[in-house]
C-alpha positions as CSV (number, residue, x, y, z in Angstrom):
1,X,1.6,4.9,-8.5
2,X,3.9,7.8,-7.5
3,X,4.7,8.7,-3.7
4,X,3.1,12.2,-4.7
5,X,-0.2,10.9,-6.1
6,X,-0.8,8.2,-3.2
7,X,-0.5,11.2,-0.8
8,X,-2.7,13.4,-2.5
9,X,-5.3,10.1,-2.8
10,X,-4.2,9.1,0.8
11,X,-5.2,13.5,1.7
12,X,-8.0,13.2,0.1
13,X,-9.2,9.8,1.3
14,X,-8.4,10.9,5.2
15,X,-10.2,14.0,4.7
16,X,-13.4,12.7,3.1
17,X,-13.2,9.6,5.7
18,X,-12.5,11.8,8.8
19,X,-15.5,14.1,7.5
20,X,-17.9,11.2,7.2
21,X,-16.4,9.7,10.7
22,X,-17.3,13.0,12.5
23,X,-20.9,13.3,11.2
24,X,-21.7,9.5,11.6
25,X,-20.3,10.2,15.5
26,X,-21.9,12.9,16.2
27,X,-25.1,12.1,14.8
28,X,-25.3,9.0,16.9
29,X,-23.6,10.1,20.3
30,X,-26.4,13.6,19.7
31,X,-29.6,10.7,19.4
32,X,-28.6,9.8,22.9
33,X,-29.6,12.8,24.5
34,X,-31.1,10.6,27.5
35,X,-27.6,10.0,28.8
36,X,-26.1,11.5,31.5
37,X,-23.5,14.7,30.1
38,X,-20.5,12.7,31.9
39,X,-21.5,9.7,29.8
40,X,-22.1,12.0,26.5
41,X,-18.5,13.5,27.0
42,X,-16.9,10.2,27.2
43,X,-18.7,9.1,24.3
44,X,-17.5,12.1,22.7
45,X,-13.5,11.1,23.9
46,X,-13.4,7.6,22.3
47,X,-14.7,8.8,19.3
48,X,-12.5,11.3,19.3
49,X,-9.1,8.6,20.0
50,X,-11.3,5.9,17.5
51,X,-10.6,7.7,14.4
52,X,-6.3,7.0,14.5
53,X,-6.8,3.6,14.3
54,X,-8.7,3.6,10.8
55,X,-6.6,6.4,9.7
56,X,-3.2,4.4,10.4
57,X,-3.3,2.1,7.5
58,X,-4.0,5.1,5.0
59,X,-1.2,7.4,6.4
60,X,1.2,3.9,6.1
61,X,-0.3,3.4,2.6
62,X,0.9,7.0,1.7
63,X,4.6,6.5,3.2
64,X,5.0,2.8,2.1
65,X,2.6,1.6,-0.8
66,X,1.7,-1.1,1.2
67,X,-1.3,-1.0,3.4
68,X,0.1,-3.3,6.6
69,X,4.2,-3.1,7.6
70,X,4.8,-5.5,10.2
71,X,7.6,-3.1,13.0
72,X,10.7,-5.1,13.7
73,X,11.3,-5.6,17.3
């Protein structure tokens, strides 16, 4: 697969995955109406950061063609 094709596929995967993630996270947090506002705000903050961990392998794959790359120290 060429890098252009990988980047196109990765972009589509990221957009579709992020859209799905946002809809699920908003539905789950929206269903928790009984929680105090501060707790719901904290859940939104955690959900807003958590998607990065799922997106990282896709971003690495777009650049390298491998899902995981070890960092050299």
